[in-house]
C-alpha positions, 0 to 999 in steps of 0.5 A: 766448508763454504763460508756463510753456512747456517748449518742449523737451518740446513739440518733442519729444512731437511728433516722437515723434507724427509719428515714430510715425504711419503716415499720412506721405504721398508723397515727390516722384517727379517730382525723381528724386533726392527719390523716393530719400529715406525717408519715414520721416524727421521733423525739427523745430527751434525757434529763439527770437527770442533765438537759443536753439533746441529740436531733436528728431528729425532736426533735423540731418539735410541735405534738399534745401530745394527751395521754402523757397530762393524766400523767400530769394531773394526777400530777395535781390531786394527788397534789389537792387531794392527795389519794382521787383521788384513790376513783375516778379512780382505779391503775389496767391495763385494757386489753381493747381498751383505749375507752371501755365502757364494764368495766364501766358497770360492776365496776359501772363508776369507771374507771379501772386507770387514764390513758384509757380515762374514767379514765382521763375524772374522772380526767378532772372532778377532777382537775376543782374544780368547776371552769370554762373550761378556768381557768382549761386549764390555770393552765395546761398550766401553768404547763406544761410550767413550767415543760418544762420551756418553754413557747411557749407549746401552746394548737392546737385549730384545733385539739381540735375542730376536737377531739370535733366533733368525740368524740362521744364515750367519751361523753358516757363514760363521761355521762355514769359515771355521771349516777352514780354520780361520777362528780362534774360538768357538762359533757359538760365542762369537756369534753371541759377540756379533749379534750383540754389538750389532743390538748397540742402541744409539741415537743420531746425536751419540752416533756423530759423535762416536765418528768424529774421530774419523773427521781429524785424522784419527783424533776426536777433539771432542774428547780431545783423545788420539783414537787412531793415528791419520793414515789408519784413520784415512784408510777406515773412510776409504773402506767405508766409501768403497764398502759402507753400504753392501752392494749399495756402496757405488750408488752412495758414492755417486750420489753422496761421495762421502765414508759412510756405514749403514745399518739395516736399523736405518742407520747411516754414519758419515765423514766429512774429512775435515769438515763433520761426522753427521749420522742419520736415521730413517727405518725404511730400507731401499732393495738393497738395505740402506736407508732410503730417506737416510740416503736422500738426505745426506745426498742433499746435505752434501749438496747444500755444503759442498762437503762431497770428498770429490769436490773441490 
């Protein structure tokens, strides 16, 4: 880390600028419950490797983390199955929209990576291990509460219902993969798990704490617990850098230079290995579905701190 950094001043300055900007992007409208969220929000939380945190703006307002949850379910799947996960999903950037079905057909129902919708649905099937959705969701929720050291993390049932009512494309992806014999559990149950884990509600502060294990080679100093081994932590980070922002992943790596995972709720979790876990939230999205101001805020943070993974 650059010496003499006043992190609180940096996050305060970024939040003040983002809250005052008129260009806020557009909230996701295809999930009705997300369309209701006020685009005026902006929050940022930085949790340092030692657990010290710096918060500004709406950092304690819960929001729907959506696809950011896919990084955590991947972590769970790797814990349960190890490298057998990679028989179910690939590790390559897709370059296509997050809900594309085209690639799936060409590649015989094996999703390109675990962060596009098809990949995350396949991961949901993998972690169920024959259990009922309620048991699997209880396990996911327990994992998120453990990582964030906060039992108030919850699943927003209104968002989950909203997703189920408008989830025809995701259902199509799931049935298409099942037609290739890739699923071990009934499609409807897998979709129930997927829609609900995407409906996790967390604050920036909770999310930054939950990502802390990726800062320190798999061990969260915040909860004094080894979550994954060093090699696995590095691999999860590399996947986030390559695939964490759908077909905007290259642009995010170019502008911010940090591993990250976005969600259409407007959140982004970013990791500066050896430095900090950072969560930002601004509901307005850019054209590829990533938080417009969240990306800009992380770009400014990387610039002010020198935290890019490509920096000396």
